[in-house]
Each structure stands twice: as C-alpha cells, then as structure tokens.
C-alpha positions as CSV (number, residue, x, y, z in Angstrom):
1,X,11.8,1.3,24.4
2,X,15.1,2.4,22.9
3,X,15.9,0.8,19.2
4,X,18.9,-0.2,18.0
5,X,18.1,-2.3,15.1
6,X,18.8,-0.7,11.4
7,X,17.1,-2.9,8.8
8,X,19.1,-0.6,6.3
9,X,22.6,-2.0,7.5
10,X,21.4,-5.8,8.1
11,X,22.6,-8.0,6.1
12,X,19.5,-9.8,4.7
13,X,18.0,-6.2,3.6
14,X,21.0,-3.7,2.9
15,X,24.8,-2.9,2.9
16,X,26.6,-3.6,5.8
17,X,30.5,-3.4,6.5
18,X,32.3,-6.6,5.9
19,X,34.3,-6.6,8.8
20,X,31.4,-6.5,11.0
21,X,29.6,-10.3,9.8
22,X,26.6,-10.3,12.1
23,X,25.7,-6.9,10.9
24,X,23.8,-4.8,13.7
25,X,21.6,-7.4,16.2
26,X,18.2,-6.5,17.8
27,X,18.2,-5.6,21.0
28,X,18.3,-8.6,23.5
29,X,14.9,-7.4,25.0
30,X,13.1,-6.8,21.3
31,X,14.2,-10.5,20.3
32,X,13.0,-12.1,23.5
33,X,9.2,-10.2,23.7
34,X,6.1,-9.8,21.9
35,X,5.0,-6.8,21.3
36,X,0.9,-6.2,22.0
37,X,-0.7,-4.4,19.0
38,X,-2.8,-1.2,20.5
39,X,-6.2,-1.3,19.2
40,X,-7.0,-4.8,18.0
41,X,-9.5,-6.1,19.5
42,X,-12.9,-5.9,17.9
43,X,-15.1,-3.5,19.7
44,X,-18.7,-4.6,20.5
45,X,-21.1,-2.0,21.4
46,X,-24.9,-3.1,20.7
47,X,-26.0,-5.5,23.2
48,X,-27.6,-7.6,20.3
49,X,-25.0,-7.3,18.0
50,X,-22.7,-9.0,20.6
51,X,-25.2,-11.6,21.5
52,X,-25.4,-12.4,17.8
53,X,-21.4,-12.6,17.3
54,X,-21.0,-14.5,20.3
55,X,-23.1,-17.0,18.7
56,X,-22.0,-16.5,15.1
57,X,-17.9,-15.5,15.0
58,X,-14.6,-16.9,15.4
59,X,-12.4,-15.6,18.1
60,X,-9.1,-15.2,16.8
61,X,-6.0,-13.8,17.8
62,X,-3.6,-11.9,15.1
63,X,0.4,-12.8,15.0
64,X,2.9,-10.6,12.9
65,X,6.6,-10.8,12.7
66,X,7.7,-7.6,12.0
67,X,11.3,-8.0,9.5
68,X,11.5,-4.5,8.0
69,X,9.8,-1.1,7.4
70,X,9.0,1.4,10.5
71,X,6.8,0.1,13.6
72,X,3.7,2.5,11.9
73,X,4.3,0.0,8.5
74,X,3.4,-2.7,10.1
75,X,0.9,-1.4,12.6
76,X,-0.8,-0.5,9.5
77,X,-0.3,-4.1,8.3
78,X,-2.0,-5.9,11.3
79,X,-4.6,-3.1,11.1
80,X,-5.8,-4.4,7.3
81,X,-5.3,-7.7,8.8
82,X,-7.6,-7.1,11.1
83,X,-10.3,-5.8,9.1
84,X,-9.6,-8.8,7.0
85,X,-10.3,-11.0,9.6
86,X,-13.5,-9.0,10.7
87,X,-14.5,-9.3,6.8
88,X,-14.0,-12.9,7.1
89,X,-16.7,-13.0,10.0
90,X,-14.5,-13.2,13.0
91,X,-13.8,-10.9,16.3
92,X,-10.7,-10.0,17.4
93,X,-9.4,-10.2,20.5
94,X,-5.7,-9.6,20.3
95,X,-2.9,-9.1,17.8
96,X,0.5,-9.5,19.0
97,X,4.2,-9.0,16.7
98,X,7.3,-10.4,16.9
99,X,10.6,-8.2,16.0
100,X,12.8,-10.6,14.1
101,X,14.9,-10.2,11.3
102,X,13.1,-13.0,9.4
103,X,10.2,-15.7,9.8
104,X,11.3,-18.8,12.0
105,X,11.0,-21.6,9.5
106,X,10.0,-23.8,11.6
107,X,7.2,-22.3,13.2
108,X,7.0,-18.4,11.8
109,X,7.3,-16.7,15.2
110,X,10.3,-17.8,17.7
111,X,9.9,-21.3,19.0
112,X,9.7,-20.1,22.6
113,X,7.2,-17.5,21.6
114,X,4.9,-20.0,20.7
115,X,4.1,-20.6,24.3
116,X,3.3,-17.5,24.9
117,X,0.4,-17.5,22.2
118,X,-0.6,-20.4,23.5
119,X,-0.9,-18.3,27.0
120,X,-3.2,-15.5,25.1
121,X,-5.0,-17.8,23.4
122,X,-6.0,-19.9,26.6
123,X,-6.4,-16.7,28.5
124,X,-8.8,-14.8,26.0
125,X,-10.6,-18.2,24.9
126,X,-9.7,-17.7,20.8
127,X,-10.4,-20.7,19.0
128,X,-8.1,-19.5,15.7
129,X,-4.6,-17.5,15.4
130,X,-4.1,-16.2,12.1
131,X,-0.9,-15.0,11.0
132,X,0.1,-12.0,9.1
133,X,1.8,-14.2,6.1
134,X,2.2,-17.3,4.3
135,X,2.5,-20.4,6.2
136,X,4.6,-22.9,4.8
137,X,3.3,-26.1,5.5
138,X,5.6,-27.3,7.9
139,X,4.4,-24.1,10.1
140,X,1.0,-24.5,9.6
141,X,1.9,-28.3,11.3
142,X,4.0,-27.3,13.7
143,X,2.1,-24.2,15.2
144,X,-1.2,-26.4,15.2
145,X,0.3,-29.0,17.4
146,X,1.7,-26.5,19.8
147,X,-0.9,-24.1,20.4
148,X,-3.7,-26.6,20.1
149,X,-6.3,-24.3,18.0
150,X,-6.5,-23.6,14.0
151,X,-3.7,-21.9,12.6
152,X,-4.2,-19.8,9.3
153,X,-2.1,-17.6,7.3
154,X,-3.0,-14.5,5.6
155,X,-3.6,-16.3,2.4
156,X,-6.3,-18.7,3.2
157,X,-8.1,-15.7,5.5
158,X,-8.2,-13.9,2.0
159,X,-9.4,-16.9,-0.1
160,X,-11.9,-17.7,2.8
161,X,-13.1,-14.0,2.0
162,X,-13.7,-14.5,-2.0
163,X,-15.7,-18.0,-0.9
164,X,-18.1,-15.9,1.0
165,X,-18.4,-13.2,-1.3
166,X,-18.3,-14.8,-4.9
167,X,-21.5,-15.0,-6.8
168,X,-21.1,-15.6,-10.5
169,X,-21.1,-19.2,-11.5
170,X,-17.0,-17.7,-13.2
171,X,-16.4,-16.5,-9.7
172,X,-17.3,-19.2,-7.7
173,X,-15.3,-21.3,-10.0
174,X,-12.3,-19.6,-9.4
175,X,-12.0,-19.3,-6.3
176,X,-12.3,-23.0,-5.4
177,X,-9.3,-23.6,-8.1
178,X,-7.6,-21.1,-6.1
179,X,-8.7,-22.8,-2.8
180,X,-7.7,-26.2,-3.7
181,X,-4.5,-25.0,-5.3
182,X,-3.4,-23.7,-1.7
183,X,-5.2,-26.9,0.1
184,X,-3.0,-29.2,-2.3
185,X,0.1,-28.2,-0.9
186,X,-0.9,-28.3,2.9
187,X,-3.1,-31.9,3.4
188,X,-2.3,-33.0,6.5
189,X,-3.4,-36.5,8.5
190,X,-4.6,-36.3,11.6
191,X,-3.7,-39.5,13.3
192,X,-3.1,-43.0,12.1
193,X,-7.0,-43.6,11.9
194,X,-6.9,-41.8,8.5
195,X,-4.5,-44.2,6.6
196,X,-6.1,-46.8,4.4
197,X,-3.2,-49.3,4.2
198,X,-3.4,-52.5,4.9
199,X,-1.2,-54.4,6.8
200,X,-0.2,-57.7,9.0
201,X,-1.7,-58.0,12.6
202,X,1.4,-56.7,14.3
203,X,1.2,-53.6,12.1
204,X,-2.5,-53.4,13.3
205,X,-3.9,-54.3,10.2
206,X,-6.7,-56.5,8.7
207,X,-5.1,-59.7,8.8
208,X,-5.7,-62.6,5.8
209,X,-7.0,-60.6,2.8
210,X,-6.2,-57.3,4.0
211,X,-2.7,-57.0,3.3
212,X,-0.7,-55.6,0.4
213,X,0.0,-52.0,-1.5
214,X,-3.0,-49.6,0.0
215,X,-3.5,-45.9,-0.7
216,X,-3.7,-43.3,2.4
217,X,-6.5,-41.0,2.8
218,X,-3.9,-38.0,2.1
219,X,-3.2,-39.8,-1.3
220,X,-6.8,-40.4,-1.9
221,X,-7.5,-36.2,-1.4
222,X,-4.8,-35.1,-2.8
223,X,-6.4,-37.4,-6.3
224,X,-9.1,-36.0,-6.0
225,X,-7.8,-32.8,-5.6
226,X,-6.2,-33.1,-8.8
227,X,-9.4,-34.5,-10.5
228,X,-11.6,-31.1,-9.4
229,X,-8.6,-29.0,-10.2
230,X,-8.8,-30.1,-13.9
231,X,-12.5,-29.7,-14.6
232,X,-12.2,-26.6,-13.2
233,X,-9.5,-25.5,-15.1
234,X,-11.7,-26.9,-18.1
235,X,-14.8,-24.9,-16.9
236,X,-13.0,-21.9,-16.5
237,X,-11.5,-22.4,-20.2
238,X,-15.2,-22.3,-21.5
239,X,-15.8,-19.4,-19.9
240,X,-12.6,-17.7,-21.0
241,X,-14.0,-18.3,-24.4
242,X,-17.4,-16.6,-24.0
243,X,-15.1,-13.6,-22.3
244,X,-12.8,-13.5,-25.4
245,X,-15.9,-13.2,-28.0
246,X,-16.9,-10.1,-26.2
247,X,-13.5,-8.7,-25.8
248,X,-13.1,-9.4,-29.6
249,X,-16.5,-7.8,-30.1
250,X,-15.4,-4.8,-28.7
251,X,-11.9,-4.8,-30.5
252,X,-13.7,-5.2,-33.8
253,X,-16.0,-2.0,-33.5
254,X,-12.7,-0.4,-32.1
255,X,-14.6,0.6,-28.8
256,X,-12.5,1.8,-26.2
257,X,-12.3,0.4,-22.8
258,X,-11.2,1.9,-19.6
259,X,-10.8,-0.2,-16.4
260,X,-11.4,1.0,-12.9
261,X,-8.5,-0.5,-10.9
262,X,-7.3,-0.5,-7.3
263,X,-6.7,-1.5,-3.9
264,X,-9.7,-3.2,-2.3
265,X,-12.5,-1.0,-0.5
266,X,-11.3,1.9,-2.7
267,X,-14.6,3.1,-3.7
268,X,-14.4,1.6,-7.5
269,X,-17.9,0.5,-7.4
270,X,-19.2,4.0,-6.2
271,X,-16.8,5.5,-9.0
272,X,-18.6,3.5,-11.6
273,X,-21.7,4.1,-10.3
274,X,-21.4,8.0,-10.1
275,X,-20.1,7.8,-13.3
276,X,-22.7,5.2,-15.7
277,X,-25.5,4.6,-13.0
278,X,-24.4,1.0,-13.2
279,X,-26.5,-0.2,-9.8
280,X,-23.2,-2.5,-8.8
281,X,-23.3,-3.5,-4.9
282,X,-21.7,-0.8,-3.2
283,X,-20.7,-2.1,0.8
284,X,-18.2,-0.9,3.2
285,X,-16.2,-3.8,2.9
286,X,-13.1,-5.6,1.8
287,X,-13.8,-7.4,-1.7
288,X,-17.7,-6.7,-1.3
289,X,-17.0,-7.0,-5.5
290,X,-15.2,-10.0,-7.1
291,X,-17.1,-9.9,-9.7
292,X,-16.3,-7.7,-13.1
293,X,-19.2,-5.6,-14.5
294,X,-18.8,-3.2,-17.6
295,X,-21.2,-0.8,-18.4
296,X,-21.1,1.4,-21.8
297,X,-21.1,5.5,-21.7
298,X,-20.3,7.8,-24.0
299,X,-18.3,11.1,-24.3
300,X,-19.6,14.6,-24.4
301,X,-18.8,14.4,-28.2
302,X,-20.5,11.5,-28.5
303,X,-17.9,8.5,-28.8
304,X,-19.1,4.9,-27.4
305,X,-16.7,3.5,-24.8
306,X,-16.8,0.8,-21.6
307,X,-16.2,1.3,-18.1
308,X,-15.1,-1.9,-16.1
309,X,-15.2,-2.3,-12.1
310,X,-13.1,-4.8,-11.5
311,X,-11.8,-7.2,-8.5
312,X,-9.9,-5.2,-6.1
313,X,-6.2,-6.0,-5.0
314,X,-4.4,-6.1,-1.6
315,X,-0.6,-6.1,-0.4
316,X,0.6,-9.6,-1.0
317,X,-2.7,-11.2,-2.9
318,X,-2.2,-14.6,-3.0
319,X,-0.4,-15.8,-6.6
320,X,-2.6,-18.9,-6.7
321,X,-5.7,-16.0,-6.8
322,X,-4.1,-14.2,-8.9
323,X,-3.6,-17.2,-11.6
324,X,-7.4,-18.2,-10.6
325,X,-8.5,-14.8,-11.5
326,X,-6.0,-13.8,-14.6
327,X,-8.8,-13.9,-17.4
328,X,-10.9,-11.6,-14.9
329,X,-7.9,-9.5,-14.1
330,X,-7.1,-9.6,-17.9
331,X,-9.8,-6.8,-18.6
332,X,-7.0,-4.1,-17.3
333,X,-4.6,-5.4,-19.4
334,X,-7.0,-5.5,-22.4
335,X,-7.8,-1.6,-21.3
336,X,-6.8,2.0,-23.1
337,X,-6.8,3.8,-19.5
338,X,-6.6,2.2,-16.1
339,X,-8.2,4.5,-13.8
340,X,-6.4,3.5,-10.6
341,X,-8.7,4.5,-8.3
342,X,-6.8,5.2,-4.4
343,X,-8.5,5.9,-1.0
344,X,-7.3,9.0,0.2
345,X,-8.2,8.2,4.3
346,X,-6.0,5.2,3.9
347,X,-2.8,5.7,6.4
348,X,-0.6,4.4,3.6
349,X,-1.9,5.6,-0.1
350,X,1.8,4.9,-1.4
351,X,1.5,1.5,0.1
352,X,-1.7,0.9,-1.8
353,X,-0.5,2.2,-5.4
354,X,2.7,-0.5,-5.0
355,X,0.4,-2.9,-3.9
356,X,-1.7,-2.3,-7.1
357,X,1.1,-2.2,-10.0
358,X,2.6,-5.0,-8.2
359,X,-0.5,-7.4,-9.2
360,X,-0.8,-5.0,-12.4
361,X,2.9,-6.2,-13.4
362,X,1.8,-9.8,-12.7
363,X,-0.7,-9.8,-15.3
364,X,1.2,-7.9,-17.8
365,X,-0.8,-4.4,-17.6
366,X,2.0,-2.2,-16.9
367,X,2.5,-0.6,-20.1
368,X,-1.2,0.4,-20.0
369,X,-2.0,4.1,-19.4
370,X,-2.5,4.8,-16.1
371,X,-4.4,7.8,-14.3
372,X,-4.3,7.8,-10.4
373,X,-7.4,9.3,-8.8
374,X,-7.9,10.0,-5.1
375,X,-11.2,9.1,-3.5
376,X,-13.0,9.9,-0.7
377,X,-11.6,13.6,-0.2
378,X,-14.5,14.6,1.6
379,X,-13.2,12.4,4.4
380,X,-10.0,14.1,5.1
381,X,-8.8,17.8,5.1
382,X,-6.3,19.9,3.0
383,X,-3.0,18.8,5.3
384,X,-3.4,15.6,4.4
385,X,-4.4,16.1,0.7
386,X,-1.1,17.9,0.5
387,X,1.4,15.3,0.4
388,X,-0.9,13.0,-1.8
389,X,-0.1,16.0,-4.7
390,X,3.1,15.2,-3.9
391,X,2.7,12.0,-4.3
392,X,1.0,11.8,-7.7
393,X,1.4,15.4,-9.4
394,X,-1.3,14.4,-12.3
395,X,-3.8,13.0,-9.7
396,X,-7.5,14.1,-9.7
397,X,-9.3,14.1,-6.3
398,X,-13.0,13.2,-6.2
399,X,-15.4,12.0,-3.9
400,X,-18.0,9.0,-5.0
401,X,-19.9,9.9,-2.4
402,X,-20.8,13.5,-2.8
403,X,-19.6,13.6,-6.6
404,X,-17.0,16.1,-5.8
405,X,-14.5,16.4,-9.0
406,X,-16.1,14.1,-11.1
407,X,-17.1,16.5,-14.0
408,X,-13.1,17.0,-14.1
409,X,-12.5,13.0,-13.8
410,X,-15.1,12.6,-17.3
411,X,-12.8,15.6,-18.5
412,X,-10.0,13.3,-18.1
413,X,-11.1,10.6,-19.2
414,X,-12.6,11.9,-22.5
415,X,-9.0,13.5,-23.1
416,X,-7.0,10.5,-22.6
417,X,-9.1,8.2,-24.7
418,X,-7.9,6.9,-27.6
419,X,-8.7,9.4,-30.9
420,X,-9.7,7.8,-34.2
421,X,-6.5,8.4,-36.6
422,X,-8.1,8.8,-40.2
423,X,-10.0,12.4,-41.1
424,X,-12.6,11.9,-44.0
425,X,-15.1,14.2,-45.4
426,X,-17.5,12.3,-47.3
427,X,-21.4,12.9,-48.2
428,X,-23.3,9.9,-47.3
429,X,-27.2,9.0,-48.6
430,X,-29.6,9.0,-46.4
431,X,-30.1,5.5,-47.0
432,X,-27.2,4.6,-45.4
433,X,-27.8,5.7,-41.5
434,X,-26.5,2.8,-40.5
435,X,-23.0,4.6,-41.8
436,X,-24.2,7.8,-39.8
437,X,-25.1,5.8,-36.5
438,X,-21.5,4.5,-36.7
439,X,-19.8,7.5,-37.2
440,X,-21.8,8.5,-34.2
441,X,-20.8,5.8,-31.9
442,X,-17.2,5.1,-32.5
443,X,-16.1,8.2,-34.3
444,X,-15.0,11.9,-33.3
445,X,-17.3,14.4,-35.4
446,X,-16.0,17.1,-36.5
447,X,-19.0,19.0,-38.4
448,X,-22.2,17.8,-39.9
449,X,-24.3,18.9,-43.0
450,X,-27.8,18.0,-44.1
451,X,-27.6,18.6,-47.9
452,X,-30.8,17.3,-50.3
453,X,-28.1,14.4,-51.5
454,X,-27.0,13.2,-48.2
455,X,-25.5,14.2,-44.9
456,X,-22.2,15.3,-45.4
457,X,-19.7,14.2,-42.3
458,X,-16.2,15.8,-42.0
459,X,-15.1,13.6,-38.9
460,X,-12.4,11.0,-37.7
461,X,-12.6,7.4,-37.5
462,X,-10.6,4.5,-37.1
463,X,-9.1,3.0,-40.6
464,X,-12.0,-0.1,-41.0
465,X,-14.9,2.3,-40.7
466,X,-12.3,4.7,-43.1
467,X,-12.2,1.8,-45.8
468,X,-16.0,1.2,-45.7
469,X,-16.4,5.4,-46.2
470,X,-13.8,5.1,-49.0
471,X,-17.0,4.3,-51.8
472,X,-18.7,7.4,-51.3
473,X,-17.5,10.3,-53.1
474,X,-16.1,13.3,-51.3
475,X,-18.3,16.0,-50.6
476,X,-17.8,19.0,-52.4
477,X,-16.3,22.2,-51.0
C-alpha cells in the first residue's frame, strides 16, 4: 500500500503550509483499516507447556495506535508490548494497529474499529485487550462496554509486572502505592447494586428509616484508597530515613558511588555480578530486578567504591511508578558515575538510550557523569556494532555472559571515579594503623615507606581526612 501520510508535515507534529489548513491527509484506506502486526501470536511448542498455559495464562489481543514515526518504530513498540504481556503471564493471540494522527478521545482507536476488535476477540477467544498507551478513564470504560471483555492499558500492565516481581517490603509498598494512585482515577461502578445511597420506594430504597444521605460504593472505595495511600507514604518515608542514613554514611566517609542504569533486561544485574560477585538474580525477563543491590568493590590501586544495580527503565514508564520509586531511583541521582547499560542486540538501541535519559531527567540525574556500555556483544556481528560506535563514540562494548571487554570497563570506571583532592606527605605512628587503613580505603596511595618511627605515606586524600592527618609531622625528605 502506498503511504501518503507525512508526519513531518502534519500540523500536530511539524511544519505545514499555512494555506493548507487540513495538512496532508492519511489515505482513506489507511484510516479505515486495522493492520495486523506480524509475529504477535505467542508460539507454544512444548505440549506440557501448552497445557499449563491454557490453564494459567490470560489470552490477550494487543491494540495500538500509530500516530508518528516509521512502521519499524511502531512494530518495535508493539513487539515490546508483546514481551511485557508475556512477562505478566499472558498468551498473546493477535496484535492490531490503526494508523491515526492521534488516538480517539472516546475509544482510543476509531469508534468503527472497536467493533472489528470485538470480532477478533470473539474469533480468538481472548479474554483481555491490552492497549499500547495510557487510557483515560472514559476510554477504558467505553472500550470495555463495547468489546465486552477486560481492557487494560500499558501502564496497568507494567504495574502488574512490578507487583509480581517485587520481593522486599519497600518494593511491595512502592508498587502498591503506584497501583492505588493509578486506580484512584479509574474507579467505576458495575450497576446500581453497588450504590449504598438510600431512598424512597419509588427510588427502589428501603423506605422508612432508610432515607437520607448515604455513601456510594465508589465513594467508599475512594476514601479507603486515600487512607491506604497515606499509610503507604508514611511507611515509605520511614524507609527513606534508613536509606538516607546509609547514604549519609557513605558521603561522610566520602566513598565514591557508581550506579548501573539502563533499559530493562539490558543485562545490568549480570554486569554487577561479573564486577563484584554480588549473586543478584539474573533472568531473561523484563523487570526481573526491582530492589536495588549495592556492593562494595575496589579499584586496582585499592580505592573503595560502591556499585548499585538499579530498577530497569522502559519507554513511557508510568509517572506514578517513577514517583513511587523515587527514593530508590535517587540512588542514580546521588552517584558519582552512571554506567548506562544498553542492549546491543536490541532492534532500537537509540530508543533505549532516549527512554533511560528521559527517566533520569525526571529524577534530576542528568548532570551525573555517564558512561555508555553496550552489553550482549556476543549476540551481534560487526555490521551491527558499526552504527553503535557512531551512536556513542566513547562507548565500551562488553559481554557480561562471556566476560569480553570487562577489564576495559573496570579501567574506565577507575579512570572516571572522582579522585581525592589533597596531596599529603605524612609520617604516621605504628599505633595509628586505623589512619593508614582509611588512607588505603578512601585515598590514593602514591608511595609507602616503613621507617623506625612509623609509616611514611605520600597520598591523595579527601579534605576531611587531610585535616585529621595535619596533626602528624611531615616526614623528612
């Protein structure tokens, strides 16, 4: 089919001729059709797995609206939605896309297309429709009423995955808070039987003794949600205090910190395990890691620093989720260096980088030094790596699985860590071995000499430690 739509000249997305108020129009056939996305159906080959999934998995149809960008861009987005749906425990039956300049305000896809989606749902036996976008409450209600099955959006899908993977008390509280904030705006009643307002016999009420003001079921639910949100926020503030204490301790000791950030399933946990032996869960699944893990390690010259594995990001990460996980994500904002891990085998690595940097901007981490690292190079060929080198000329290429490039990564981290500012030349008595140990852990040793009066050390240290060392006489030349 010939494409006549040009997003660059659409009034909603770019410049257009002032004399052509309608701009370039989509072909009539484009606007009146739903395009089936190839490869959407989940392939199940193992018989036992099929039997298991038929009992356990929701059967879903994916629906998207293609508003801008190329067909490849949107197909990549739908492929990611398929992975999200499968991670949540669904069997994807089909994927449908409609080309529009913007989603329909009432039904997301065109109103006439809703009936076509309903026919696909009936034909495939699906019990859920997942929309590739965040639906307004009215859109959600209208789609469910007209299609006749459960409809969820991308945000609810991601929240569900987080709820399944959260393991720590803090992680579970953060996910519940995000879910309640999302749900609060989308409560709806399923018929008059949920109303608790009383009235006269004409209104179907309880008659004498039952009249007067009451509270609907939705109002009760909203009140309970508000109460629960307040409780969760209080609990998370208490947990934040513990996290802040640990951060303050690291700052007091001036221990440099490195945060591993990146798109979900880019291999951040594998990289942390390779660099520190942390033993963090590694799984080929989206959002396998929700609880940050911090490990101490050291450079080749003995300087101690921390490495933190953080929550993975994704395109259009729900705002409520970012807010709920803000205290966890701020590990990245407080770091001295961000190791930004990108999946080299992903079809759209540039999109991954943009999505991660968008979230980093939301948490105020844009000013932190960044080192791009392309992981999984063992899965791609040289032709694929060439454009990646152009995309990020200073990037490193590694494989956490095979160990390729890890030494270069360690050297780069060591090179980019902040170095102590003050150079000292001191003679420390043998009785003050604690100071020697601190110099080794937090400073940079330039030379060491053992004398009859103590240990002569020439080193670069932080100002606080330099002040404590000032009481010792400077060693003679």
